[in-house]
C-alpha positions in Angstrom: -125.0 -51.2 20.1 -121.1 -50.9 20.0 -118.9 -51.6 22.9 -117.8 -47.9 23.0 -121.4 -46.7 23.3 -122.1 -49.0 26.3 -119.2 -47.7 28.3 -119.7 -44.9 30.9 -118.5 -41.5 29.6 -115.6 -41.3 32.0 -114.3 -44.8 31.1 -114.8 -44.0 27.4 -112.7 -40.9 27.8 -109.9 -43.0 29.4 -110.2 -45.6 26.6 -109.8 -42.9 24.0 -106.5 -41.9 25.5 -105.1 -45.4 25.4 -102.8 -46.5 22.5 -104.2 -47.9 19.3 -100.9 -49.5 18.3 -98.2 -51.3 20.1 -96.0 -48.5 21.5 -92.9 -48.2 23.6 -94.8 -48.3 26.9 -96.4 -51.6 26.0 -93.0 -53.0 25.0 -91.4 -51.8 28.3 -94.2 -53.3 30.3 -93.7 -56.6 28.6 -90.0 -56.5 29.3 -90.5 -55.4 32.9 -92.9 -58.4 33.3 -90.2 -60.8 32.1 -87.5 -59.4 34.2 -89.8 -59.3 37.2 -90.8 -62.9 36.9 -87.1 -63.9 36.8 -86.4 -61.8 39.8 -89.3 -63.5 41.6 -87.6 -66.8 41.0 -84.5 -65.4 42.6 -86.3 -63.9 45.6 -88.3 -67.1 46.0 -85.0 -69.0 46.1 -83.7 -66.6 48.7 -86.7 -67.4 50.9 -85.9 -71.1 50.7 -82.2 -71.0 50.9 -82.1 -68.7 53.9 -84.7 -70.9 55.7 -87.1 -68.0 55.6 -90.0 -70.1 54.2 -91.9 -69.6 57.4 -90.6 -66.1 58.0 -94.2 -65.1 57.8 -95.8 -68.1 59.6 -99.3 -67.6 58.2 -101.1 -66.4 55.1 -102.6 -64.1 53.8 -101.4 -62.1 56.8 -97.7 -62.2 57.8 -98.7 -63.1 61.4 -102.1 -63.6 63.1 -102.0 -60.0 64.2 -100.2 -58.2 61.4 -100.4 -57.9 57.6 -96.7 -57.1 57.4 -93.6 -58.4 59.0 -92.4 -56.9 62.3 -88.9 -56.0 63.6 -89.1 -58.9 66.0 -89.3 -61.4 63.2 -85.8 -60.5 62.0 -84.3 -61.0 58.6 -86.4 -64.1 57.8 -89.7 -62.2 58.1 -88.2 -59.4 55.9 -87.1 -61.8 53.2 -90.5 -63.7 53.1 -92.6 -60.5 53.2 -90.5 -58.8 50.5 -91.0 -61.8 48.2 -94.8 -61.6 48.8 -94.7 -57.8 47.9 -93.0 -58.5 44.6 -96.0 -60.6 43.6 -98.2 -57.5 44.0 -95.8 -55.4 41.9 -95.9 -57.9 39.1 -99.7 -58.1 39.3 -99.8 -54.3 38.9 -97.6 -54.5 35.8 -99.9 -57.2 34.4 -103.0 -55.0 35.0 -101.3 -52.0 33.4 -100.5 -54.2 30.4 -104.1 -55.1 30.0 -105.2 -51.5 30.3 -102.7 -50.4 27.7 -103.8 -53.2 25.4 -107.5 -52.5 25.7 -107.9 -50.7 22.4 -105.9 -53.5 20.8 -107.8 -56.4 22.3 -109.3 -57.4 18.9 -106.5 -56.4 16.5 -103.7 -57.8 18.7 -105.6 -60.7 20.3 -102.3 -62.6 20.6 -100.9 -60.0 23.0 -104.1 -59.5 24.8 -104.6 -63.2 25.6 -101.0 -63.6 26.7 -101.5 -60.6 29.1 -104.8 -62.1 30.4 -103.0 -65.5 31.0 -100.2 -63.7 32.8 -102.5 -61.7 35.0 -104.7 -64.8 35.8 -101.6 -66.8 36.8 -100.3 -64.3 39.3 -103.1 -64.6 41.8 -103.0 -68.4 41.4 -99.2 -68.2 42.1 -100.0 -66.2 45.3 -102.6 -68.6 46.5 -100.2 -71.6 46.0 -97.6 -69.6 47.8 -100.0 -69.2 50.7 -100.8 -72.9 50.7 -97.0 -73.7 51.0 -96.9 -71.7 54.2 -100.1 -73.2 55.6 -98.8 -76.7 54.7 -95.5 -76.0 56.5 -93.6 -76.1 53.2 -94.8 -79.4 51.9 -92.2 -80.1 49.2 -94.8 -81.0 46.5 -96.7 -77.7 47.0 -93.4 -75.8 47.1 -92.5 -77.5 43.8 -95.8 -76.5 42.2 -95.2 -72.9 43.4 -91.9 -73.0 41.5 -93.4 -74.6 38.4 -96.0 -71.8 38.1 -93.1 -69.3 38.2 -91.6 -71.1 35.3 -94.9 -70.9 33.4 -95.0 -67.2 34.0 -91.5 -66.9 32.6 -92.7 -68.7 29.4 -95.8 -66.4 29.1 -93.6 -63.3 29.6 -91.0 -64.4 27.0 -93.7 -64.9 24.4 -95.3 -61.5 25.4 -91.9 -59.8 24.8 -91.4 -61.5 21.5 -94.9 -60.4 20.3 -94.7 -56.9 21.7 -91.4 -56.3 20.0 -92.6 -57.7 16.8 -89.9 -60.5 16.8 -92.4 -63.3 16.2 -96.0 -63.9 15.4 -98.4 -62.4 12.7 -97.2 -58.9 13.3 -93.4 -59.3 12.8 -91.6 -56.1 12.0 -89.2 -57.8 9.6 -89.0 -61.3 8.0 -86.9 -63.9 9.8 -84.0 -65.6 8.0 -84.7 -69.1 6.7 -83.5 -72.1 8.8 -83.3 -75.8 8.1 -86.7 -77.5 8.3 -85.6 -79.8 11.1 -84.7 -76.9 13.4 -88.2 -76.1 14.5 -89.1 -79.6 15.9 -85.7 -79.8 17.5 -86.2 -76.5 19.3 -89.7 -77.5 20.3 -88.2 -80.7 21.7 -85.6 -78.6 23.6 -88.3 -76.5 25.1 -90.2 -79.6 26.1 -87.1 -81.2 27.7 -86.3 -77.9 29.5 -89.7 -78.2 31.1 -89.1 -81.8 32.0 -85.7 -80.9 33.5 -87.3 -78.2 35.6 -90.0 -80.6 36.9 -87.4 -83.2 37.8 -85.3 -80.4 39.4 -88.2 -79.7 41.6 -88.2 -83.3 42.8 -84.5 -83.2 43.4 -84.8 -80.1 45.5 -87.7 -81.7 47.4 -85.4 -84.5 48.4 -82.4 -82.3 49.3 -81.5 -80.2 52.3 -82.8 -76.8 51.3 -86.4 -77.1 52.5 -87.0 -73.4 53.4 -87.2 -74.2 57.1 -85.4 -76.6 59.5 -88.6 -78.4 60.3 -90.1 -78.7 56.8 -90.8 -82.2 55.5 -89.0 -83.8 52.6 -90.3 -86.1 49.9 -88.2 -89.0 51.1 -86.9 -89.9 47.6 -83.3 -91.0 47.0 -81.7 -87.6 46.3 -78.7 -89.1 44.4 -80.9 -91.2 42.2 -83.3 -88.4 41.2 -80.3 -86.2 40.6 -79.1 -88.6 38.0 -82.5 -88.9 36.4 -82.7 -85.1 36.3 -79.5 -85.0 34.3 -81.0 -87.0 31.4 -83.1 -84.3 29.9 -80.2 -81.9 30.5 -78.1 -84.0 28.2 -80.8 -83.9 25.5 -81.2 -80.1 25.9 -77.4 -79.7 25.4 -77.5 -82.0 22.3 -80.3 -79.9 20.8 -78.5 -76.6 21.5 -75.3 -77.9 20.0 -77.2 -79.1 17.0 -78.8 -75.6 16.5 -75.5 -73.8 16.8 -73.7 -76.2 14.5 -76.2 -75.6 11.7 -76.3 -71.8 12.4 -72.5 -71.6 12.0 -72.3 -74.1 9.1 -74.9 -72.4 7.0 -74.0 -68.9 8.0 -77.5 -68.1 9.4 -77.7 -64.7 10.9 -80.5 -62.7 12.6 -82.8 -63.6 15.5 -82.4 -67.4 15.3 -78.6 -67.2 15.4 -78.9 -65.1 18.5 -81.5 -67.4 20.0 -79.4 -70.5 19.4 -76.2 -69.0 20.8 -78.0 -67.7 23.8 -79.6 -71.1 24.4 -76.3 -72.9 24.2 -74.6 -70.4 26.5 -77.4 -70.7 29.1 -77.4 -74.5 28.8 -73.7 -74.8 29.4 -73.7 -72.3 32.3 -76.6 -74.2 33.9 -74.8 -77.6 33.4 -71.6 -76.2 35.0 -73.6 -74.9 38.0 -75.5 -78.2 38.3 -72.4 -80.4 38.3 -70.5 -78.0 40.6 -73.2 -78.0 43.2 -73.6 -81.8 43.0 -69.9 -82.5 43.7 -69.6 -79.8 46.4 -72.3 -80.6 48.8 -75.1 -78.5 47.3 -74.1 -75.1 48.7 -77.0 -72.7 49.0 -75.4 -70.0 46.8 -75.0 -72.4 43.9 -78.5 -73.8 44.4 -79.8 -70.2 44.1 -77.7 -69.7 40.9 -79.1 -73.0 39.6 -82.7 -71.7 40.2 -81.9 -68.5 38.3 -80.3 -70.6 35.5 -83.6 -72.6 35.3 -85.6 -69.4 34.7 -83.1 -68.3 32.1 -83.1 -71.7 30.4 -86.9 -71.7 30.2 -86.8 -68.2 28.7 -84.0 -69.1 26.2 -85.6 -72.4 25.2 -89.0 -70.7 24.7 -87.5 -68.0 22.7 -85.5 -70.4 20.5 -88.6 -72.5 19.8 -90.8 -69.4 19.2 -88.3 -67.9 16.7 -87.8 -71.3 15.0 -91.5 -71.7 14.6 -92.0 -68.5 12.7 -88.8 -68.7 10.6 -89.2 -69.8 6.9 -87.7 -73.2 6.3 -84.9 -74.0 3.8 
């Protein structure tokens, strides 16, 4: 018996109306998911940097007597509750993506599995967010919360590339050939980007921006871990410069050229923000910009590694 014949008639009628090829709606949902995940990093940063981490002092409710924030809670409650609501919006986008991919679940298994991974990670992210509140913003739990956001940015970046036919088995057009060494270098850049983000979480856990005045810190030497955090950043920069050098030297055009230039631009911007905040007392606004930069770097590094992987080699 086929899957279609086992479905109730009403559901089958709905399935018959769903797309049988990747269309503009699926592509827009993929892009919306990526943008939303980056925005979630920014709003999560706003929660921490405005000391709104306990703006809603419990979870899953905002208070013991209310699901939502109340006027008496002020701006901190509004910021924290708004960040929680964005998670629901992103979950809705992920559900819609799965629905629109239903008829493509076998033919475009790559897209479908990425969408499943994205949807499965969002509730996990929400639960970890709840634990951060219940643990009074334990820095290690807060750090894990941020790292899941970075993983969601990676998933979303790959989803966009596949949905737009930029990479994968269903590319719309062939990619231009690149030097054989480029793919492992870009993979290493993506790896060290993840390492830098993990170390950045530890740096933040040792710093002053805890999300609440009474939140605990990890008691590590902030200056020491900041210098350790810079090591993978130097390696990322070297990899990005290497990629752009060969792109320009060999006249490589197309997607990899764009990916390499974007990677270098984001890397340099992130480095400038990092050094500026280090030498200026870690102002909250620059810390927020650095968090946004981390999300952009993970996206750019993932994109560069993905494009390099599927590019033919010289």
